[in-house]
C-alpha angles and dihedrals in degrees: 000000000000119000117235090258092051090046090053092048092049090049088057095041104095099200091053090044089050088051090052090048089058092046087054093046089051090052088055099041104027095216091144127257135199136162094274095050091044091057092051094047090053090047092052090045091057093042098047091037088062089054101044097037092050097250097320111132121230087209130001098225117121129227125223128216098247123173094263094046135274113350138171113220094212091055089047093054095043095051098034104128093008113150104231093181095057120089113257104197089170089071090061090070097048115120108230093181089111083084117077117231089259091053093048088050090057091046091052093045091052090049092048096046104033100022092082092063126078124241095258092055091049089048090055090046092054089046089064096048126095100234094060093037094050093047090051090053107179098339120139115254091252098044119113116239138184092185110142120238102225118234088224092059090048093050093045095048099045092041089055089045090052093049091048094051097039094046093236123134 
């Protein structure tokens, strides 16, 4: 159980707040959520947020190129042992107004696009994308890594992907 100080810190920690937003969305939509999927949703939130918010980060936290795809250690520690299947009525009362309307739009977009996939599929998807691959460098598939996936590589890759799929140049 979090202390009052820890709870206040978590309320002001945007990556943890974004994670709780996805837990709440899953309770509403029942698309399924686990720790692996949560990590990938947050990664895509950061990446696509950089594209759609013109380089402004939704949260400053970095992602590392772990074996199972992009992961944030703080999120891992916070949600380690978390029961994603249990109801969490306390999340219904969380004030998500910390996020701007543009940021909420990105969160909802990520949930609507990627939320329908399971964590293993999202893991495989990130394993085919340049930011994770470049951060992994020449590591074996089963080698642990704390290499940071740069925000710039994320922005550049997903911006290019957006331009390719939307037909803009």
